[in-house]
C-alpha positions, 0 to 999 in steps of 0.5 A, a space after each residue: 602285702 604292703 606297697 613297700 613289701 613289693 618294691 624290697 622284694 623287687 629290690 631283692 631280685 634286683 641285688 642279685 643281677 646287680 651283684 653278678 655284673 659286677 662280679 660281687 659273687 660273696 654277696 650274691 651267695 649271702 642272698 641265699 643265706 636262708 634259700 635253697 638255691 636250684 639249676 633246673 638244667 643240670 639238677 644242681 641244688 645249693 641249700 642253704 649255702 651261700 659260700 657253695 654258690 660263691 664258688 660255683 659262681 667264682 669256677 662258672 663265670 669269666 671274669 675281665 680286666 682288673 676290676 675282675 666282672 664278667 662284662 655283662 649286664 643282666 636287664 630283668 622283666 616280666 617281674 610278677 610279685 603275689 603274695 603266698 600267706 602272711 608274711 611270704 611272696 612268690 614271684 617269677 622274672 626273667 632275665 635277658 643277659 648282656 655281654 660286651 668284651 674286646 672281641 665281642 660286640 655289644 649283644 643279648 647272650 642269653 635269657 633266664 627265668 627265675 621262680 623264687 620264694 621270699 620269707 618276711 622277717 626280721 630282717 626284712 624280704 630274704 629269698 627261702 628258693 629259686 628255682 633257675 633255668 637258661 631258656 636261650 642261649 647265644 654267644 656264651 663263650 665269652 661269659 661262661 668258662 664251661 658249657 651249659 646246654 638248655 
């Protein structure tokens, strides 16, 4: 892998967080067009189903105001990107999720971990698998429409 490969993969990881924070769930789903997305807590899996991922996010995440956004910021860290064979990579990272609403002061509400696999194709690096889990949760009542457990 070349340096530009690392940067492209890092951008893909961060695009997901950006799309969630702006409420652009369609683009979130599109990131996983060629991927299996596995929620480790529930065991729920979406296999190459961007429309299903979009529906799931819309049914789960509270949106606020005219902008229709979740009022969150995902801050990614502990990012590790490693070659996993020719034109393949595996990554891990975590995200601290911050939120602020009219009634919720700015605070960290959760920490999530992501383990991903990527493949380099003609269109660039794409997700082929994501396993995600929530490890720590604070006040999620303003972020989610229903409860989840760790």
